[in-house]
N, C-alpha and C positions, 0 to 999 in steps of 0.2 A: 180542191180539197186534197190537194197534197200536201198543204199547209199541215196539214193535221197530225199531230207527232205519235207515234207511235207508243203507246201506256207503258204495252205485257212489259215491258221492263220492269220499270216502276212497278205495276203494280204486284210484279214476280214478288222486288224485290220487302214493298212496303210484309204481306204475307209472312216470307222469312223473319221479320222483324219482328212478329203479331206473335205472332208461334214459338221466337226463344225465348219475349218476353213472356208466353204464357208456360212457358217449363221452366223460369228463375222465380212466378212466380209462388207453382206448386212447389218446389223448392223451400224456399219460404216459408211457406206454411206447416210441410212436411217437419221440416227443422226443429229440434227441442231448444227453448231458449237458454239459458245460463244457468236462471236459477233456478229452473226447470232439471238440471242436470244437477247441481251443486243438490236442491231436494232430493232429490237421489240417491246419491252418496249418501247425503246424511240419512235417510233410511235405512238403507242397507247400511251404514256403521251402528249404529242405535239396534238395528235388528242381530247380527256378531256377537254382538256382546251384549245383547241379553241372556244366555244363557245361563253364561256363570253370575251372570245377577240375581237370573232368578234362581239359581242352584242352593246360593247362596244368599237365600233372600229368612225371613222370621216365620214364613209358612213354614219353608219345607223341616227345619230345627223344629220348631211347633210339632211339624209328622212325625219327625224323625224321635224323638224326644219323648213324644206326646207330654208338652209342656204348653203354655198358654206364653199366648206369642209377649205376654208381659216378663212373665221370665227371660225373657230375651232380650240378652243386649247385645246393642253392634254399630263397633265402636265412626264415626265420619272417618274416609278414605282418606289421610294426608296427600296430598299434590306436589310437597318441593324435590318430587322427581320429575315433575310434570316435564317438557320441552317447553313448553312457552310461560313457564314459569320464571321467576326476573330470578340470574338473571340471564332470559333465555340461553336454549340452546342445550344440547347436551347435561344429565348432571347425572350418567354413569350409576345410576340407583332406583332401585324399584321398590316398590311394599309387595310383602307376602299374605297373604292374610289366615290368621293365626285361631283354631277353636276350641276353645274351650270347655272342661264343666263342672259345676260343683256335683258330687254327690253325696248322697247323706242317705243313713241305712239304721238299723237294727246293730250291736254289739254281739258275741255270746253271753254279751252280762245282762244284757237287757237296758244298755245306757245307748240315747242318740247318735251316732256320729258323723262326724261331716271329711269330707277328704275334697284342697282344689286343688289335687295335686293328679287328675283321674281316675285318683281309689288307690296312689303307691303311699300314700301314707297317713292317717287317721288319727283326730284329735275327736272328745270330748265334748258335746258343746251341749249345748240353753235351747230349742229350738223355741219359737211363739208363739204364746198362746193360742192352747184349742192347732197348733200340728203336734202329727205323731211321726215316730220317722218312721220310716217301712220297713219290713224285717230285710231286707238282702237291694242291693246297694242301684242307686235307682240318683237317675238325673235328676237333681233340684233346681240350679243354672245352667244357661250355654249363657258362656259369653264370644264375641268374635269381635280382635284385635288387630292391625298389623305391626309388623315386625318390616323393619325397614333391613336392605339387603341390598352390599357394593354391589352393581356390574366388574369384574376383572375384567 
């Protein structure tokens, strides 16, 4: 029986290999996939950009000026300053949001008047049938447009 090999060293090595494979398996299962990381990053970027879009939404201006959302016009934001817009690269420009209002009221002579420059100048006008100008300056419409600014 002296021919029987001592297998205790081999058994110990096998146990160590099994333990290492178990640790690798656990690490792979616990690791996030690249797709999951990209998804979490996209959700994070969307959440960061959400407050700006919500703040300048039709709903916000409708509440602020007591108007229906049909009286609020929002132009689509241009994309020609975007990094990935052809030609790809820095364009050294950006767009800023410009909010303007159309105001109307009744003049001291009792005539309907309208202002397209935030109440700086007023002109007499004929309102649509069934509409009556309010006594005091009131916002009639809101327009949100974009102005291109160069980055110096």
